[in-house]
Every structure is written in structure tokens, then in C-alpha cells.
C-alpha positions in Angstrom: -11.7 -7.5 -19.0 -12.4 -5.4 -16.1 -11.1 -6.7 -12.6 -13.8 -6.5 -10.0 -12.8 -6.7 -6.2 -14.6 -9.6 -4.3 -14.7 -10.8 -0.8 -12.8 -14.0 0.0 -15.7 -14.6 2.6 -15.5 -17.1 5.5 -14.5 -16.4 9.1 -11.9 -13.8 9.5 -11.4 -13.5 5.8 -12.9 -10.3 4.7 -9.9 -9.1 2.6 -10.5 -7.7 -0.8 -8.8 -9.6 -3.7 -8.7 -8.8 -7.4 -8.6 -10.8 -10.4 -6.0 -9.7 -13.1 -7.1 -7.9 -16.2 -6.9 -10.2 -19.1 -4.7 -9.0 -22.1 -4.7 -12.1 -24.0 -6.3 -15.5 -23.3 -4.2 -17.9 -25.2 -1.3 -17.7 -24.2 -2.6 -16.2 -21.0 -1.4 -12.7 -20.2 -2.9 -10.4 -17.7 -2.0 -7.1 -15.8 -2.4 -6.1 -12.2 -5.5 -4.1 -11.6 -4.7 -0.5 -10.8 -6.3 -0.7 -7.3 -4.0 -3.6 -6.3 -1.0 -1.6 -7.1 -1.7 0.7 -4.0 -0.9 -2.3 -1.9 2.6 -2.5 -0.3 2.8 -6.1 -1.4 0.7 -7.1 -4.5 -1.7 -10.0 -3.7 -0.8 -13.1 -5.6 -4.1 -13.4 -7.2 -3.9 -9.8 -8.7 -0.3 -10.1 -9.8 0.4 -9.7 -13.6 1.1 -12.7 -15.6 3.5 -12.9 -18.6 3.3 -16.2 -20.6 4.9 -16.9 -24.0 3.8 -20.3 -24.8 1.3 -21.6 -22.3 1.6 -22.7 -18.7 3.2 -26.1 -18.1 2.2 -28.0 -15.0 4.6 -30.1 -13.1 3.9 -31.8 -9.7 6.4 -30.8 -7.2 7.4 -34.4 -6.5 8.3 -34.9 -10.2 10.3 -31.6 -10.7 14.0 -31.8 -11.2 16.6 -29.0 -11.9 19.6 -30.1 -13.9 22.8 -28.0 -13.4 25.6 -28.6 -15.8 27.4 -27.4 -18.8 30.8 -26.1 -18.1 30.9 -27.6 -14.7 33.1 -30.3 -13.1 30.3 -31.8 -11.1 27.0 -31.5 -12.8 24.0 -32.8 -10.9 20.2 -32.8 -10.5 18.2 -31.7 -7.6 14.5 -32.4 -6.6 12.0 -30.2 -5.0 12.1 -31.6 -1.5 15.9 -31.3 -1.4 15.7 -27.7 -2.5 13.1 -26.9 0.2 15.5 -28.2 2.8 18.3 -25.8 1.9 18.6 -22.3 3.5 16.2 -19.9 2.0 16.6 -16.1 1.5 13.6 -13.7 1.6 13.3 -10.4 -0.3 10.6 -8.1 -1.5 11.2 -7.6 -5.2 9.4 -5.5 -7.9 8.9 -7.6 -10.9 8.1 -5.6 -14.1 7.7 -6.7 -17.6 10.1 -5.1 -20.0 7.2 -4.1 -22.2 5.2 -2.5 -19.4 3.7 0.8 -20.8 4.1 -0.2 -24.4 0.5 0.6 -25.1 1.1 4.3 -24.3 3.9 4.8 -26.9 3.1 6.6 -30.1 3.3 5.0 -32.6 2.6 1.9 -30.6 5.3 -0.8 -31.2 4.2 -4.4 -31.8 3.8 -6.7 -28.8 1.4 -6.9 -25.9 -0.4 -3.7 -25.5 0.4 -3.3 -21.7 -0.7 -0.1 -20.1 1.4 0.7 -16.9 0.1 -2.3 -14.9 2.4 -5.2 -16.0 4.2 -4.8 -12.7 3.9 -5.9 -9.0 5.9 -6.2 -5.8 6.0 -9.5 -4.1 7.7 -11.2 -1.0 9.8 -14.0 -2.4 11.6 -16.9 -0.7 14.1 -19.0 -2.3 17.6 -20.5 -2.4 20.5 -18.5 -3.8 21.5 -19.9 -7.0 25.2 -19.6 -6.0 24.7 -22.3 -3.5 23.9 -24.8 -6.2 26.5 -23.4 -8.6 29.2 -24.0 -5.8 28.2 -27.6 -5.7 28.4 -28.0 -9.4 31.9 -26.5 -9.5 31.5 -24.1 -12.4 34.6 -24.0 -14.5 36.8 -20.9 -14.6 36.2 -20.5 -18.3 32.4 -20.0 -17.8 31.1 -16.5 -18.6 27.3 -17.0 -18.2 24.7 -19.2 -17.0 21.7 -20.1 -19.3 18.5 -20.8 -17.5 15.9 -23.0 -19.1 12.1 -23.0 -18.4 9.8 -26.0 -19.0 7.7 -23.9 -21.5 8.3 -24.1 -25.2 6.7 -23.4 -28.4 7.1 -22.7 -32.1 9.6 -19.7 -33.1 10.6 -19.4 -36.7 9.3 -22.8 -37.6 11.2 -24.7 -34.8 10.0 -25.6 -31.3 12.0 -23.5 -28.8 12.3 -23.5 -25.0 12.2 -20.3 -23.2 15.9 -19.6 -22.3 17.7 -16.5 -20.9 21.3 -16.2 -19.7 22.9 -14.0 -17.0 26.4 -12.9 -16.7 28.2 -15.1 -14.2 28.6 -12.3 -11.6 24.8 -11.7 -11.6 23.8 -15.3 -11.6 26.1 -15.9 -8.5 24.9 -12.8 -6.6 23.5 -13.9 -3.3 20.2 -12.3 -4.1 19.6 -14.1 -7.4 17.1 -16.8 -6.1 15.6 -20.1 -7.1 12.2 -19.1 -5.7 9.6 -21.6 -4.2 7.2 -19.2 -2.3 5.5 -16.0 -3.2 3.9 -13.9 -0.4 4.2 -16.9 2.0 2.5 -19.4 -0.3 4.0 -21.9 -2.6 4.1 -20.6 -6.2 1.0 -20.8 -8.3 1.3 -22.4 -11.7 0.9 -19.0 -13.6 3.7 -17.6 -11.5 6.2 -20.3 -12.3 5.4 -23.4 -10.0 7.2 -25.3 -8.7 10.3 -23.2 -9.0 11.2 -19.9 -10.8 14.3 -17.7 -11.0 14.0 -14.1 -9.6 16.8 -11.7 -10.5 16.2 -8.5 -8.4 16.7 -5.3 -10.3 16.3 -6.7 -13.8 13.3 -6.7 -16.0 11.1 -9.8 -15.6 12.3 -11.5 -18.7 15.3 -12.6 -16.7 13.1 -14.3 -14.1 12.7 -17.6 -16.0 9.6 -19.5 -14.8 9.0 -23.2 -14.6 12.8 -23.5 -14.2 14.2 -26.9 -15.1 17.7 -26.3 -16.2 20.8 -24.1 -15.7 24.0 -24.6 -17.6 27.2 -22.7 -17.5 28.6 -21.6 -21.0 32.0 -20.4 -22.1 30.7 -18.0 -24.8 27.8 -15.5 -24.7 24.4 -17.2 -25.2 22.7 -16.4 -28.5 19.4 -18.0 -28.1 16.1 -16.4 -29.5 15.1 -14.7 -26.3 18.5 -13.4 -25.7 19.9 -12.2 -29.1 16.7 -11.7 -31.2 14.1 -10.7 -28.7 14.2 -8.3 -25.7 16.5 -5.9 -27.3 16.4 -2.1 -27.5 16.1 -1.2 -31.2 16.0 2.0 -33.0 13.3 2.7 -35.5 15.1 0.9 -38.3 15.7 -2.2 -36.3 19.2 -1.4 -35.3 20.1 -3.2 -31.9 21.0 -0.7 -29.2 21.6 -3.3 -26.5 19.8 -5.9 -24.5 17.0 -5.4 -22.0 18.6 -5.5 -18.5 18.1 -3.3 -15.5 14.7 -1.9 -14.6 14.5 1.9 -15.3 13.4 4.3 -12.6 9.7 4.7 -12.5 6.7 6.1 -10.5 2.9 5.6 -10.6 0.0 7.5 -9.1 -2.3 5.1 -7.4 -4.6 7.7 -5.6 -6.7 9.6 -6.7 -7.8 7.4 -9.4 -8.3 8.8 -13.0 -11.3 11.1 -13.5 -11.9 11.5 -9.7 -13.7 14.6 -8.6 -11.7 16.5 -6.0 -12.9 19.5 -3.9 -11.5 22.9 -4.7 -9.9 24.5 -1.7 -9.6 21.2 0.2 -6.6 19.1 0.7 -6.3 16.0 -1.6 -3.8 13.2 -0.8 -2.0 12.2 -3.8 -0.2 8.8 -3.3 1.8 6.2 -5.3 4.7 3.8 -5.8 8.1 4.3 -7.1 11.0 1.9 -7.9 14.3 1.5 -9.8 16.6 -1.4 -10.6 19.7 0.1 -9.2 19.3 -1.4 -5.6 19.8 2.0 -4.0 17.2 4.0 -2.2 15.4 6.6 -4.3 16.7 10.2 -4.0 13.3 11.7 -4.3 9.8 11.6 -5.8 8.2 14.9 -7.0 4.7 15.9 -7.8 3.2 18.6 -10.1 -0.4 19.7 -10.8 -1.0 21.2 -14.2 -4.3 23.0 -14.8 -5.6 21.7 -18.1 -8.1 24.3 -19.3 -7.0 25.1 -22.9 -8.6 28.5 -22.8 -6.5 29.7 -20.0 -3.2 31.5 -20.4 0.0 29.7 -19.4 0.4 32.4 -16.7 -2.4 30.6 -14.9 -1.0 27.1 -14.9 0.5 25.7 -11.7 4.2 25.5 -12.0 7.0 23.6 -10.4 7.7 20.2 -8.9 7.1 19.6 -5.2 8.8 17.0 -3.1 6.6 14.1 -2.0 7.0 12.3 1.4 8.7 8.9 1.0 7.9 5.9 3.1 10.8 3.7 4.2 11.3 1.1 1.4 10.9 -2.6 1.9 14.4 -3.5 1.3 16.7 -2.7 -1.6 14.5 -4.3 -4.3 10.9 -3.4 -3.2 9.1 -0.2 -4.2 8.7 2.9 -2.2 5.3 4.3 -1.2 5.1 8.1 -1.4 2.5 10.8 -0.7 1.9 14.5 -1.3 -0.8 16.8 0.0 -2.3 18.9 -2.7 -4.9 21.7 -2.6 -6.5 22.7 -6.0 -7.3 26.3 -6.0 -9.4 26.6 -9.0 -12.3 24.5 -10.5 -11.7 22.5 -13.6 -9.5 19.9 -15.0 -6.0 19.0 -13.7 -3.3 16.6 -14.6 -1.3 15.3 -11.7 2.2 14.2 -12.6 4.9 12.3 -10.7 8.5 11.7 -11.3 11.2 9.7 -9.4 14.9 10.0 -9.2 16.9 6.9 -8.4 20.2 6.6 -6.3 22.2 7.1 -9.3 20.6 10.4 -10.2 18.5 9.1 -13.1 15.1 10.8 -13.4 12.0 9.7 -15.3 11.6 11.6 -18.6 8.6 13.5 -19.6 8.4 11.1 -22.5 10.0 7.6 -22.6 12.5 7.2 -25.3 10.8 5.4 -28.1 12.2 2.1 -29.4 10.9 -0.3 -32.1 9.9 -3.0 -29.5 8.4 -0.8 -26.8 10.8 -1.8 -24.0 11.7 0.3 -20.9 8.8 2.8 -21.0 9.2 4.9 -18.0 7.6 8.5 -18.5 6.5 10.5 -15.6 3.3 9.1 -14.0 0.1 10.9 -14.7 -3.6 11.0 -13.7 -6.3 13.3 -14.8 -8.8 14.7 -12.2 -11.4 17.4 -12.0 -11.7 20.1 -9.1 -15.3 20.9 -8.3 
């Protein structure tokens, strides 16, 4: 479904908003419109949605989070009590592990995302460590298992959505029990009343509709931990779990198939991010002339450094821009690649895997100079 911009209307409310592009209707899954990715903070109404079983709806007054397992003082907390605690605010890129799967060849099974199952939001929430301290997690604990209110049939059994985090990650001060997104209470499709947000990790870690957290003394082997969300080779051999977000960039301007003026400067812009929590080292841009009848000698070569904007904190994305002047008429492919703080660079092609996770090839847009 195409997402069309509409006006909010009303006094002083002329801002443009977008509806997400539906990928599946039941359960509801939708990706961020490409135009909305150009925004520094992705509007809530345009933000992609990943839903496995359907959207549970719990009134805030009836919500309870139970914290227990390997804990000396298990307890439950309600919504109003959580709201009264000190909140931390962070800009965080949230990206589905399968983002880009639809571009892989051959295409792996799963939702056919393009490169738009991603967004950056301003989240406010309580660090989970504040509640873990109150629960007195036992020294033998190795992980925290987080449980959502959503459940459904998996392998003939009704299964809740659960994921675990290593204890050190769960207790990091930036791992949040989120109550607000872009200054507003969470919407149902984004995990209301409370969701988990784990900066730097693919969004499968960000358990929505959170209702439980339990400490365990052995690694968790639930369906969505040990059978799903694994990198697998072509023959189904597990190569490790989906964890940190890989470095990535997107071109948001010009849009695909745009006509640009030969001999005139064109502003190329985009977004880049990584899960390592460090500032990006660089973003580079390249323009390739696409005329198949031209000798390679006439192709534009080399990567050129883009201008980076200040990042919105360690977990937000970075805006970038590059001024490019096409010298010849005809088709061009614009490419972008980012390098993160640890020196990892986007590959020309994402490493293929049987489930289509972690797809992070160089960004590309085709345009025509006239």
C-alpha cells in the first residue's frame, strides 16, 4: 500500500504526516515511508510496525510488570508507580533484524521488507536496572528473560513472545522500560503501555507490551531465542544469534528515478547508523554512470567524503550530505557507504543468510541527468 502524506489540519497544525506502508494486514506489519526517513526523528504515525501475533491492548491502569525468577525479592509494579520513577531520555534507532530481506537474492523466507523497517525515535523510560536492584537479582543469574503480552501458535503450542538479554546488557543504564515515544504515551502498535528498548541491538530485543522479566541461571532457549532470529548458513547451520545492529546508510534525497540537471549541483542526503554506540567515522558517496554502451573509462570512480551532521546522541542516526554535479546526461546510480567507530564498513553486497537478517549493503538510488 502506498503511503500518502496528509495534512493534520487545524490551527497551527500544518505538519505533514505519513501512514506506514502495509506489508501484511493480519498480523499487522508495516514499514516507514521513504519520505519520512528524511526526518531527524521519525514521526510516530509513520514508524514501522513489527507484530508476530496481533496487538494486545491493555489499559494502563490494569498493566502490571512482574519481576522475579532468580531474585531474592520478586515484586510487581503498576503503570503509575513506574511513571513516578526517574526517567531517562534517548534518541534510538530501531531496526528490524530482517530489514532489507526483500532485496536479497535468492530471497529468504520471512516478511519481504525493503530498506524501510527502521526509524529513529525519542524514547523516555525507566532504566531496567533500577527495578532489578529492587528485586535483588541473585549472583547466579546470567540472563534476564523479558515477556510480552502477545502470544500465538508456534509448532502446535501457544507461545508468548520472549527474548533474553545477557545480564550486563539488561542492567546497562540505557536499557529502558519505555513509556513515551516522541513525547507521547506509547501507541498500541508500538508496545503500549510499556515496552523494552535496548539501544544498539536489533529490534527483536525490544520486547513490546512488556508484562514480565525474570532472572535465569542458564541461557534461555525459547523459540524466539534459540530457534528464530539466528544467522544461518544456506544449509541451516546456526552461525550465531542476531544481536548488534550492523553499520548502515540510506540515501533519502534525491528520491529514486528523479531527474537531475546536468552541470548543476545536486544535494545528496541521507541517514547512517550503527549499533556500536560510537560516532561514525565517515560516510562516503559515489556516482556511477549506468550507460551499458559506455566504456568503463567513462565511469565516475572513487568514493567522496560526505559532510556529517552532529549525531543525536550515541544511539541516534547521523544525517549526512554531499554536493554532486553530474557532468553527462543519462542514468546514474548513487551509492553511499558508512564506516562505524570500530572500522566496520558497509559491504557492496550484504552477506547472504538463510533467514535474511542483518542486510546492510551500500545504499543506492538510481537517477537520470537531463
